[in-house]
C-alpha positions in Angstrom: 15.2 -25.0 24.4 12.3 -22.7 25.2 12.1 -18.6 23.6 10.0 -16.0 24.5 10.0 -13.4 22.0 8.9 -10.1 22.4 8.8 -7.1 20.9 7.1 -4.1 18.2 6.9 -6.2 14.7 7.9 -9.8 14.6 11.4 -8.7 13.4 12.9 -11.7 14.6 10.6 -13.9 12.6 12.4 -15.7 11.0 15.3 -16.5 13.3 11.7 -17.5 15.4 10.8 -20.0 12.9 13.9 -21.2 12.4 14.6 -22.2 15.8 11.0 -23.9 15.9 12.1 -25.9 13.4 14.9 -27.2 14.9 12.8 -28.7 17.3 12.9 -25.6 20.3 9.8 -24.5 21.6 9.0 -20.8 21.1 6.0 -18.1 21.3 6.4 -14.8 20.3 4.4 -11.3 21.0 4.0 -8.7 18.6 2.6 -5.5 20.1 2.0 -3.5 17.0 -1.9 -4.8 15.5 -0.3 -3.9 11.7 2.4 -6.6 12.4 -0.2 -9.3 13.9 -1.1 -11.7 10.9 3.4 -11.6 9.9 4.1 -14.8 10.6 0.3 -16.1 10.4 0.3 -19.7 10.4 4.4 -20.0 10.8 4.2 -19.4 14.7 2.1 -19.4 17.9 1.8 -16.2 19.1 0.5 -14.6 22.6 -1.3 -11.9 23.2 0.6 -11.2 26.5 4.1 -11.8 27.0 4.0 -12.3 30.7 1.8 -14.4 31.4 3.9 -16.5 29.9 6.3 -16.2 32.4 5.3 -19.1 34.1 5.9 -21.1 31.1 9.3 -19.5 30.2 10.5 -20.2 34.3 9.6 -23.6 34.1 12.1 -24.5 31.2 14.7 -23.9 33.9 18.2 -22.6 32.1 16.3 -23.9 29.1 14.2 -20.8 28.9 15.3 -17.9 26.9 13.5 -14.5 26.6 14.1 -12.5 23.4 13.9 -9.2 23.0 14.1 -7.8 19.8 14.4 -4.1 19.9 15.9 -1.3 22.4 12.8 -0.1 24.0 12.1 -2.6 26.6 15.1 -2.4 28.5 14.1 -1.8 31.9 11.6 -4.8 31.3 14.5 -6.6 30.8 17.0 -5.0 33.4 13.6 -5.9 35.7 13.4 -10.0 34.5 16.7 -10.5 34.9 17.1 -10.2 38.5 14.5 -12.3 38.9 16.2 -14.5 37.6 15.2 -14.6 33.9 17.7 -15.7 30.9 17.7 -12.9 28.9 18.9 -11.5 25.6 18.1 -8.4 23.4 20.1 -5.3 25.6 19.5 -2.9 28.7 18.0 -0.1 29.6 21.6 1.5 29.2 21.5 -0.1 25.7 18.2 1.4 24.9 19.3 5.4 25.9 22.5 4.1 23.8 20.6 4.0 20.6 17.8 6.7 21.3 19.8 9.1 22.8 21.7 9.8 20.2 23.5 13.1 22.4 24.0 10.6 25.3 25.9 7.8 23.4 28.4 10.5 22.1 28.8 11.6 25.5 29.7 8.0 26.2 31.9 7.4 23.5 33.7 10.7 24.5 33.8 9.6 28.0 36.0 6.3 26.7 38.6 8.3 24.6 37.0 8.3 21.3 36.6 11.4 19.1 33.1 12.5 17.9 31.8 15.0 15.6 30.2 17.9 17.0 26.2 16.6 17.8 23.5 19.6 19.2 20.2 18.3 20.3 17.3 20.5 19.8 13.3 20.0 21.0 12.0 22.8 18.1 12.5 23.3 14.7 13.2 26.9 15.3 16.0 26.2 16.7 17.7 24.2 14.5 17.4 26.7 12.0 18.6 29.6 13.9 21.7 27.5 14.3 22.2 27.0 11.0 21.8 30.6 10.2 23.9 31.6 12.3 26.7 28.5 11.6 25.8 27.3 8.5 27.9 24.2 7.4 26.7 20.5 6.0 25.0 18.5 9.1 23.3 15.5 9.4 19.7 15.4 10.7 18.9 12.3 12.9 16.0 12.1 15.2 16.0 10.5 18.6 13.8 7.6 19.6 14.7 3.6 18.9 11.6 3.5 16.5 11.7 6.8 14.5 11.2 6.6 10.9 14.8 6.2 8.8 13.1 8.1 5.5 13.4 10.8 8.0 16.6 11.4 8.7 19.0 13.4 5.9 22.3 13.9 4.9 23.1 17.6 4.2 25.0 18.1 0.9 25.0 22.0 0.5 27.9 23.6 2.3 25.9 26.5 2.8 23.2 24.5 4.3 20.5 26.0 2.6 19.1 22.3 1.9 18.9 21.2 5.7 17.1 24.7 6.1 14.5 24.4 4.0 13.8 20.5 5.0 13.5 21.9 8.8 10.9 24.9 7.5 9.0 21.8 5.9 9.2 19.6 8.4 8.1 22.4 10.9 4.7 23.5 8.5 3.9 20.1 8.2 4.3 19.2 12.4 1.0 19.0 14.0 0.4 21.4 17.1 1.7 20.5 20.1 4.0 17.9 19.2 6.9 16.8 20.7 10.7 17.1 18.6 14.1 15.6 19.2 16.0 15.5 16.6 20.0 16.3 16.2 22.1 17.2 13.6 26.1 16.2 13.4 28.6 17.8 11.9 29.2 16.2 9.0 31.9 14.1 8.4 33.6 12.1 5.0 35.4 8.9 4.5 34.3 5.3 4.2 30.9 4.1 6.5 32.0 1.5 8.5 30.6 -0.6 11.2 31.7 -3.4 14.1 30.0 -5.5 16.3 29.6 -8.1 18.7 27.7 -10.4 21.3 28.1 -9.1 24.5 27.7 -11.8 27.7 26.7 -9.7 30.2 30.8 -10.1 31.6 32.5 -9.9 28.0 32.4 -9.4 24.3 32.6 -12.5 22.3 34.9 -13.1 19.5 35.0 -12.5 17.2 33.9 -9.1 16.0 31.8 -8.8 12.6 33.1 -6.0 10.2 29.9 -4.4 8.0 29.2 -2.1 5.1 25.9 -1.2 5.3 24.2 0.4 2.2 21.1 2.2 3.4 19.3 4.7 0.8 16.7 3.0 -1.6 18.6 2.9 -5.1 21.4 1.8 -6.2 24.2 4.3 -6.8 23.4 5.7 -3.0 20.1 7.6 -4.4 16.8 7.8 -2.8 15.6 7.9 0.8 17.4 6.2 3.9 15.9 3.2 4.3 17.7 1.7 7.3 19.0 -0.5 5.3 18.3 -2.3 2.2 21.9 -4.8 1.9 24.9 -5.2 3.8 28.6 -6.6 3.6 29.2 -8.7 7.0 32.8 -10.6 7.6 33.6 -12.4 10.7 38.3 -11.7 10.1 39.5 -8.6 9.3 37.3 -6.4 12.2 40.1 -6.7 15.8 41.7 -3.1 15.1 38.5 -1.8 14.8 36.7 -3.0 17.3 39.5 -2.5 19.7 39.9 0.7 18.9 36.4 1.2 19.2 33.8 -0.9 20.7 35.8 -2.6 23.0 36.2 0.1 25.1 32.5 0.5 26.1 32.7 -3.0 27.8 33.1 -1.5 31.1 30.0 0.3 30.8 27.7 -2.7 29.6 28.8 -5.3 32.1 27.5 -2.2 34.7 24.4 -2.7 33.2 23.5 -6.2 32.4 23.8 -5.7 29.2 23.0 -9.2 27.3 23.2 -9.2 23.1 24.3 -7.8 20.3 25.3 -4.2 20.0 26.8 -2.7 17.1 28.6 0.6 16.5 28.3 2.8 12.8 31.7 4.9 12.5 33.5 7.1 9.7 37.1 6.0 9.1 39.2 8.7 8.0 42.7 10.1 7.9 42.2 12.0 11.6 41.0 8.7 13.0 37.7 6.8 13.5 34.8 8.3 14.2 31.6 6.8 15.7 28.1 7.5 14.9 25.4 6.1 16.2 25.0 2.3 18.3 22.7 -0.1 17.6 21.8 -1.9 20.8 20.0 -4.8 19.6 20.1 -7.0 16.8 20.4 -5.7 13.6 17.5 -5.7 10.5 18.3 -7.5 8.3 22.0 -7.8 9.6 21.2 -10.5 11.8 20.0 -12.5 8.7 23.5 -11.7 7.5 25.6 -12.4 9.8 23.8 -16.0 10.5 25.0 -16.5 7.2 28.7 -17.2 8.4 27.6 -18.8 11.7 29.2 -22.3 12.0 26.2 -23.3 14.4 22.6 -21.8 15.0 21.0 -19.4 17.6 20.5 -22.0 19.4 24.7 -22.6 20.0 25.5 -19.1 20.2 23.0 -17.8 22.8 23.4 -20.9 24.7 27.5 -19.8 24.9 26.7 -16.3 25.8 23.9 -17.7 29.1 26.5 -20.1 30.3 29.5 -18.1 29.8 31.4 -21.2 28.9 33.4 -20.0 26.0 33.9 -16.9 24.7 34.5 -18.0 20.7 31.5 -18.2 18.4 32.3 -20.9 15.8 32.3 -18.3 12.3 33.4 -19.3 8.8 35.6 -17.6 6.4 35.0 -15.2 3.8 32.3 -12.5 3.3 28.3 -12.5 3.4 26.3 -10.4 1.9 22.3 -9.4 2.1 20.0 -7.8 -0.5 16.3 -6.5 0.9 13.6 -7.5 -1.0 10.8 -5.2 -0.9 7.4 -4.5 -2.9 5.6 -1.3 -3.0 5.1 1.1 -1.2 8.2 -0.1 1.3 10.4 1.9 3.0 6.6 3.7 3.6 3.3 2.2 5.2 0.8 4.5 3.4 -1.3 2.1 1.1 0.0 -1.1 1.5 -2.8 -2.8 1.8 -4.1 -1.9 -1.4 -0.6 -2.0 -3.8 0.8 -5.2 -1.7 -0.2 -7.0 0.6 -1.4 -10.5 0.2 1.0 -10.9 -3.0 1.9 -14.5 -3.7 5.6 -15.4 -3.5 6.5 -18.0 -5.7 10.2 -19.3 -6.3 11.7 -20.5 -10.2 12.8 -23.7 -10.4 15.8 -25.3 -9.1 15.7 -23.8 -5.9 17.2 -26.5 -2.9 16.7 -26.4 0.3 20.6 -25.3 1.0 19.2 -22.2 -0.9 16.0 -21.4 0.8 18.2 -21.5 4.4 20.0 -18.3 2.2 16.5 -16.8 1.9 15.2 -15.0 5.4 12.1 -13.6 5.4 10.1 -10.9 7.1 6.7 -9.8 6.7 5.4 -13.3 5.6 2.4 -15.9 6.5 0.9 -18.4 4.6 -2.3 -19.0 3.6 -3.9 -22.1 2.1 -0.6 -23.1 2.2 0.5 -19.6 0.1 3.2 -17.7 0.6 2.1 -14.4 0.9 3.2 -11.1 1.9 1.6 -9.4 4.9 2.5 -6.9 7.9 3.1 -2.8 7.4 5.4 -2.0 4.5 6.3 -4.7 2.1 9.6 -5.4 3.5 9.8 -9.1 1.9 13.0 -10.4 3.3 16.6 -10.8 2.5 18.5 -13.3 0.7 22.5 -13.8 1.5 25.1 -15.3 0.0 28.0 -16.0 1.1 31.6 -16.4 -1.0 35.9 -16.0 -0.2 35.3 -12.3 -2.2 32.7 -9.6 -1.8 32.6 -10.0 -5.2 31.4 -13.9 -4.9 29.7 -13.3 -1.7 27.2 -10.7 -3.6 26.9 -12.6 -7.1 25.7 -15.7 -4.5 23.3 -13.4 -2.9 21.8 -11.8 -6.1 21.3 -15.4 -7.6 19.2 -16.3 -4.7 17.2 -13.0 -4.8 16.0 -13.8 -9.1 14.8 -17.3 -7.6 12.1 -15.4 -5.4 8.9 -13.7 -8.1 6.7 -11.6 -6.2 4.5 -9.2 -8.4 6.6 -6.3 -8.3 9.4 -7.1 -6.3 12.6 -4.1 -6.5 16.0 -4.4 -4.6 19.2 -3.1 -5.1 21.3 -4.2 -7.7 25.0 -2.7 -6.1 25.1 -4.5 -2.7 29.1 -4.5 -2.3 29.9 -2.6 -5.3 31.3 -0.1 -3.6 33.0 -2.0 -0.6 35.2 -4.4 -3.1 36.0 -0.7 -5.3 36.8 1.3 -2.9 36.0 1.0 1.1 37.9 -2.6 1.5 41.4 -0.9 -0.1 40.9 2.4 1.4 40.2 0.9 5.1 43.4 -1.0 4.4 45.6 2.5 3.7 44.5 3.9 6.9 45.8 1.0 8.4 42.8 -0.4 9.8 43.0 -4.0 8.0 
């Protein structure tokens, strides 16, 4: 097959590399200059993805455009209108993820309960609201590319911490910059996600259930990074999926959406509270899901595009993913001086099957040596599988310990909360 990868920062580098290793033709466009060295020496790149459309069209039904982010939906829709095969999302998918208020409106339209969410364009209005109403809220900035480290989950019932943070953000904001964020009423319960692939008409089965660990440090301390590790299974998601994400199928079909989509939620005694969409491949979610795939990405994509089956071949059990980083992750400032270009080595005894569980992100090869590259120190993710959460986590950590990079960091408790609390609580609530 022939694949054209299109994105801002080469987030799917590990997928492209494996597709190329399997014998497929792969060309990659990376928009952000800071990411141009990611997978340097390991992939074929193009400076203009539109100039490659003739190359892609020449492959006929073997040509696929892969879009990484939720920011080029209109371009995807246009390419589909021209007869190209596209996997990624759609213009609607972009709105579902980037415009949080819109996403909540859609969920309410399909009968799901949502937490009160208010959109703000300036800090003064948000501060005034909190001063009048108080309460715990979650601050989330709109935009698929907004830094997750700026989001914040309020801790104090009188909103004193959130008020102080908003005042600080206001004092640091450049004059004239447009602000776009929401305050969502805080809901307590089990945080859980469900995801599935949509082929433009229907969801493929099985859906997956996931438990993200978003904070930087063990014990749920530190910054919201996006994701420091996740537990995934393709078994047990049916009830959650049917009560939530499955309901959105008519809207996805109308928009021509084709790709992976995930809905993150809180489950408690009152039911399900959907929080946000991920209308694209998840990072590192795609790599952790792949650990449970019984077939390659090429087979999954071909099935989606041909619509000849609604089943993905998956393995039972759980997959764990542990994100490996070096300083200054989760930030970018200082990376050039601190960690960029560091050698990535491996302890003895790492076999080919083990290496398949390593999905690198910001790396390159220089004179035959694998080194850190890119923008922030996101080295990659170590994955492991097993019949239980504990077994999958242990397998992922065994692999992570084989990777040797100066100042390598990762959380040491991925899966602990899931096996000690989350699964039992979801079962007691009737979802598992």
